[in-house]
C-alpha positions as MATLAB code, in Angstrom:
seq = 'XXXXXXXXXXXXXXXXXXXXXXXXXXXXXXXXXXXXXXXXXXXXXXXXXXXXXXXXXXXXXXXXXXXXXXXXXXXXXXXXXXXX';
ca = [
     -21.955    4.726    8.799;
     -22.088    0.921    8.680;
     -22.506   -1.628   11.450;
     -18.965   -2.987   11.031;
     -16.358   -0.505   12.342;
     -13.548   -2.096   10.324;
     -15.425   -1.437    7.111;
     -15.904    2.211    8.125;
     -12.173    2.462    8.799;
     -11.266    0.896    5.462;
     -13.634    3.237    3.627;
     -12.184    6.273    5.421;
      -8.674    5.195    4.452;
      -9.794    4.491    0.880;
     -11.229    7.997    0.466;
      -8.166    9.515    2.133;
      -5.885    7.767   -0.341;
      -7.984    8.970   -3.279;
      -7.694   12.520   -1.923;
      -3.986   12.044   -1.104;
      -4.581   12.817    2.581;
      -2.638   11.466    5.540;
      -4.766    9.931    8.274;
      -3.364    9.623   11.783;
      -4.260    6.787   14.117;
      -6.128    9.189   16.400;
      -8.110   10.653   13.481;
      -9.209    7.202   12.342;
     -10.236    6.317   15.899;
     -12.452    9.399   16.075;
     -13.918    8.778   12.613;
     -14.810    5.190   13.539;
     -17.175    6.531   16.220;
     -16.422    3.683   18.616;
     -14.459    3.606   21.891;
     -10.782    4.372   21.303;
      -9.592    1.081   22.788;
     -11.895   -0.829   20.431;
     -10.715    1.215   17.453;
      -7.072    0.619   18.382;
      -7.724   -3.123   18.602;
      -9.301   -3.127   15.133;
      -6.401   -1.087   13.740;
      -3.846   -3.474   15.254;
      -5.626   -6.469   13.731;
      -5.875   -4.806   10.306;
      -2.150   -4.009   10.437;
      -1.328   -7.552   11.573;
      -3.308   -9.035    8.658;
      -1.632   -6.712    6.167;
      -4.820   -4.854    5.247;
      -3.430   -1.489    6.319;
       0.049   -0.160    7.011;
       1.215    2.022    9.856;
       3.987    4.567    9.258;
       5.588    6.636   12.030;
       5.437   10.405   11.607;
       9.048   11.466   10.953;
       8.509   14.796   12.719;
       6.546   13.566   15.756;
       7.385   10.148   17.173;
       4.144   10.121   19.174;
       2.054   10.008   16.011;
       1.662    7.450   13.243;
      -0.170    7.548    9.940;
      -2.328    4.808    8.466;
      -2.885    3.855    4.843;
      -4.388    0.937    2.990;
      -1.965   -1.668    1.750;
      -1.674   -1.657   -2.035;
      -3.418   -5.040   -2.139;
      -6.362   -3.796   -0.053;
      -6.640   -0.626   -2.139;
      -6.772   -2.709   -5.339;
      -9.397   -5.056   -3.869;
     -11.549   -2.121   -2.785;
     -11.225   -0.549   -6.238;
     -12.371   -3.822   -7.809;
     -15.297   -4.095   -5.401;
     -16.425   -0.510   -5.996;
     -16.102   -0.913   -9.780;
     -18.220   -4.064   -9.546;
     -20.901   -2.226   -7.545;
     -21.089    0.615  -10.041;
];
């Protein structure tokens, strides 16, 4: 959608939270429409900076879910409200 893959990822996670959907790491990689290794690097950096959180799937240890941190969600809400 945009030129910056991280922004696309954040927007996908924002919409998912609004819809109360769980997004797996692999789903976000596909949605970002960039090579998987690049997407994983961006995800790791976003997690490291506290922008998103990674939660293991309790039923499948191979999978993890991603969500915006509460702080990032609030900042995105403020930004979207400002734009509207």
